[in-house]
Steps between C-alpha positions, in 0.01 A plus 500: 500500500151457356366747244166553333456628146253784447430735208575873508195718436706762319685299235356146538848361570562233766613597849651242737446577868666323793205386714692569823514870409125552443372736766145552376276481196165658422265546208429835334171547315494638146487877460234622259485862382181707462433376145519133598849427370735287710794716609679234705420128487418295809826366643678377812786672680769282661714683754838372611662529840824633354369809314258780572421574135128422490542143383467318172179546299409162351215358292435190715217501754544444873361148458757414231785637712375308806497175298856564387610565857334178618671309219829657605454346844454163331823541304332575166588868459836438340334322207437780252281431200401749232 
């Protein structure tokens, strides 16, 4: 089993996701209210094939997640560095 480490948008804690269970991922633009204040930061949603709960909201961009998935294919995903 290969996992990637991503960061939760809500509490900035690490989340480890089995790459075989990723069903989709997409980026969500920042929400800005009518006075110019950011209501919700730009983030990425990673959906899994095993749950229909809307997915995990993470701080990493699509490009960062794609790099981690490519590294997982090369056997590098199990090396976790903080």
